[in-house]
C-alpha positions in Angstrom: 20.3 32.9 33.2 18.5 29.7 32.3 20.4 27.2 30.2 18.3 26.6 27.0 20.4 23.8 25.6 18.4 21.0 27.2 15.1 22.7 26.1 16.4 23.1 22.5 17.6 19.5 22.4 14.3 18.3 23.7 12.4 20.3 21.2 14.5 19.0 18.3 14.0 15.4 19.5 10.3 15.9 19.8 10.1 17.5 16.4 12.0 14.6 14.8 9.6 12.2 16.4 6.7 14.1 14.9 8.0 14.1 11.4 8.0 11.6 8.5 9.5 12.1 5.1 7.6 11.9 1.8 9.7 11.6 -1.4 8.4 11.6 -4.9 10.7 10.7 -7.8 10.7 9.4 -11.3 13.1 6.9 -13.0 13.8 5.0 -16.1 14.7 1.3 -16.5 13.6 -1.7 -18.5 9.9 -2.0 -18.1 7.3 -2.7 -20.8 4.7 -0.2 -19.3 7.3 2.6 -19.2 8.3 1.8 -22.8 4.7 2.0 -24.0 4.2 5.4 -22.3 7.4 6.6 -24.0 6.0 5.6 -27.4 2.6 7.2 -26.7 3.3 10.4 -24.8 -0.4 11.2 -24.3 -0.9 8.0 -22.4 -1.0 7.6 -18.6 -0.7 4.2 -17.0 -1.4 3.7 -13.3 -0.2 0.4 -11.9 -1.4 -1.4 -8.7 0.4 -4.5 -7.4 -1.4 -7.5 -6.1 0.0 -10.8 -4.9 0.5 -12.5 -8.3 -0.6 -9.9 -10.8 -0.8 -6.2 -11.6 -3.9 -4.1 -12.3 -3.4 -1.4 -14.8 -5.5 1.7 -15.5 -4.7 3.1 -18.9 -6.1 6.4 -20.0 -5.6 9.0 -22.7 -7.4 12.2 -23.7 -6.9 11.5 -27.3 -8.4 8.8 -29.6 -6.2 5.7 -29.6 -4.6 4.3 -32.7 -5.1 0.7 -33.7 -1.5 0.0 -32.9 -2.0 1.2 -29.3 -5.1 -0.9 -28.9 -3.2 -4.0 -30.1 -0.4 -3.3 -27.6 -2.9 -3.0 -24.8 -4.5 -6.3 -25.6 -1.1 -7.9 -25.5 -0.4 -6.7 -22.0 -2.9 -9.0 -20.3 -6.6 -9.6 -19.7 -8.8 -6.5 -20.5 -11.3 -6.1 -17.7 -12.9 -2.9 -18.9 -12.5 -0.8 -22.1 -14.2 2.4 -23.3 -13.5 4.8 -26.1 -15.6 7.9 -26.4 -15.4 11.7 -26.7 -13.5 11.9 -23.4 -10.7 9.6 -24.7 -9.5 6.1 -23.8 -10.0 4.3 -20.6 -8.9 0.7 -20.1 -8.4 -1.5 -17.1 -6.3 -4.7 -17.5 -4.9 -7.4 -15.4 -1.3 -8.5 -16.1 0.9 -11.4 -14.8 4.0 -10.5 -12.9 5.9 -13.6 -13.8 7.7 -12.0 -16.8 9.1 -9.1 -14.7 12.5 -9.1 -13.1 13.4 -8.1 -9.5 10.8 -5.6 -8.2 11.8 -2.1 -7.2 9.4 -2.5 -4.3 11.9 -4.9 -2.7 14.4 -2.0 -2.6 11.9 0.2 -0.9 11.4 -2.4 1.8 15.2 -2.9 2.3 15.4 0.8 3.1 12.3 0.9 5.4 10.4 3.1 2.9 6.6 2.6 2.6 5.5 2.5 -1.0 2.4 4.5 -1.9 0.5 3.1 -4.9 -0.1 3.5 -7.7 3.0 3.6 -9.8 2.4 6.1 -12.6 4.0 5.7 -16.1 4.0 8.8 -18.2 6.1 10.0 -21.1 8.7 7.3 -20.6 9.1 7.8 -16.8 8.0 5.7 -13.8 6.7 7.9 -11.0 6.9 6.7 -7.4 6.1 8.1 -3.9 7.4 6.7 -0.7 7.0 7.5 3.0 10.1 7.0 5.3 10.5 7.2 9.1 13.9 8.8 8.7 15.4 11.1 6.1 18.5 9.0 5.9 16.5 6.1 4.6 15.3 8.2 1.7 18.8 9.3 0.9 20.1 5.8 1.0 17.3 4.6 -1.3 18.0 7.3 -3.9 21.7 6.6 -3.8 21.1 2.9 -4.5 18.7 3.6 -7.3 21.0 6.1 -9.0 23.7 3.4 -9.3 21.9 1.5 -12.1 19.2 3.8 -13.6 18.3 7.3 -14.5 16.4 9.0 -11.7 15.1 12.4 -10.8 14.0 13.5 -7.4 10.8 15.5 -7.7 10.2 16.4 -4.1 11.2 15.5 -0.6 9.3 17.0 2.3 9.0 16.5 6.1 5.4 15.9 7.0 3.6 15.6 10.4 2.5 12.1 11.2 -1.0 13.5 11.9 -1.1 14.6 8.2 -0.6 11.0 6.9 -4.0 10.1 5.3 -5.7 7.0 6.6 -6.1 6.0 2.9 -2.3 5.4 2.7 -2.7 1.6 2.9 -0.2 -1.2 2.5 -0.3 -3.0 -0.8 -3.0 -5.7 -0.6 -0.5 -8.6 -1.0 1.5 -7.4 2.1 -1.6 -7.3 4.3 -2.4 -10.9 3.4 1.1 -12.1 3.3 1.7 -15.6 4.8 -2.0 -16.4 5.0 -2.8 -19.9 3.7 -5.7 -20.6 1.4 -7.7 -22.2 4.2 -7.1 -19.2 6.5 -8.2 -16.8 3.8 -11.3 -18.9 3.1 -12.1 -19.0 6.9 -11.8 -15.2 7.1 -13.9 -14.6 4.0 -16.7 -17.0 5.3 -16.8 -15.2 8.6 -16.9 -11.8 7.0 -19.6 -12.7 4.5 -21.9 -14.1 7.3 -21.7 -11.1 9.6 -19.3 -12.6 12.2 -17.6 -9.2 12.7 -20.8 -7.2 12.9 -22.3 -5.8 16.1 -24.2 -7.9 17.2 -22.7 -10.9 15.6 -24.7 -12.3 12.6 -23.4 -15.8 13.2 -21.4 -18.0 15.5 -18.3 -20.1 15.1 -20.4 -23.3 15.4 -22.7 -22.1 12.5 -19.8 -21.1 10.4 -18.0 -24.4 10.9 -21.2 -26.3 10.0 -21.0 -24.9 6.5 -17.5 -26.4 6.0 -16.2 -30.0 5.8 -13.8 -29.4 8.8 -14.4 -29.7 12.6 -15.3 -26.6 14.6 -12.0 -26.6 16.4 -10.1 -26.8 13.0 -12.2 -24.0 11.5 -11.6 -21.8 14.6 -7.9 -22.4 14.4 -7.8 -21.3 10.7 -9.8 -18.2 11.6 -7.7 -17.2 14.6 -4.4 -17.6 12.7 -5.8 -15.6 9.9 -6.8 -12.8 12.3 -3.4 -12.8 14.0 -1.4 -12.7 10.8 -3.6 -9.9 9.3 -3.1 -7.7 12.4 0.6 -8.4 12.5 0.9 -7.4 8.8 -1.1 -4.3 9.4 0.8 -3.3 12.5 3.3 -0.9 10.9 0.5 1.0 9.2 -1.7 1.1 12.3 1.2 2.6 14.2 1.8 5.1 11.4 -1.8 6.3 11.6 -2.0 6.6 15.4 1.5 7.5 16.5 1.3 11.2 15.6 -1.6 11.8 18.0 -1.1 12.6 21.6 -4.6 11.5 22.5 -5.3 8.6 24.9 -9.0 7.7 24.2 -8.9 4.5 26.1 -7.1 6.0 29.1 -4.3 3.5 29.0 -2.0 5.8 31.0 -4.3 5.7 34.0 -3.2 3.8 37.1 -6.7 2.4 37.7 -9.1 1.6 34.9 -12.6 3.1 35.1 -15.8 1.4 33.9 -17.0 3.1 30.7 -19.5 2.2 28.0 -17.9 0.9 24.8 -18.1 3.1 21.7 
């Protein structure tokens, strides 16, 4: 009789490699947006984090009161505002400087990937994270329970192939550690078609539009590209690791000449 132990163990190992964990939970702590949503239960606030500010989308099916509109204006700079038969829709930009330690730092400490936006509704903050190991989710929830009210809404194992390509890193993490000159070099190259096929410009032409030498401009651009790819590496692996496909034939002993896609 064949011993199935090795087969079962191999199956369990492969299954664990093919699974990630998605957890959704809500919590309460001191936050001005959560407090506004508590005072106005028909309100929904969606919050996106950028490098030095937050973008908030505020909506409500009902007509807003004057008091609510005044509170919204105090949050930050109003980028868009409309009030009609469908209700209230406002987009604002707010400074992060007045907020205390970010909960996003706790997600990173426990190797959990935050999925924006944060949703504030009826006095609760709603978060969703992706973890590579279920134990990371449990450890995160235990830490959060220590100093705030929290409710786990769902925790499910999901196949890596099911992770949507739209699950992106927050913008500030993708551009973390890039200097102003590196960002400017990257933007100039992008706007002038340097990354198009065929290229719309050359490094010489790009550098001629700046006040720096070609070698200096190229150094800024290459460093920007390297940092951007390093920052995106975790999310690139997340998108590709669930697939057993080898479209470039990297497992072959001898490369074959093929046309580029």
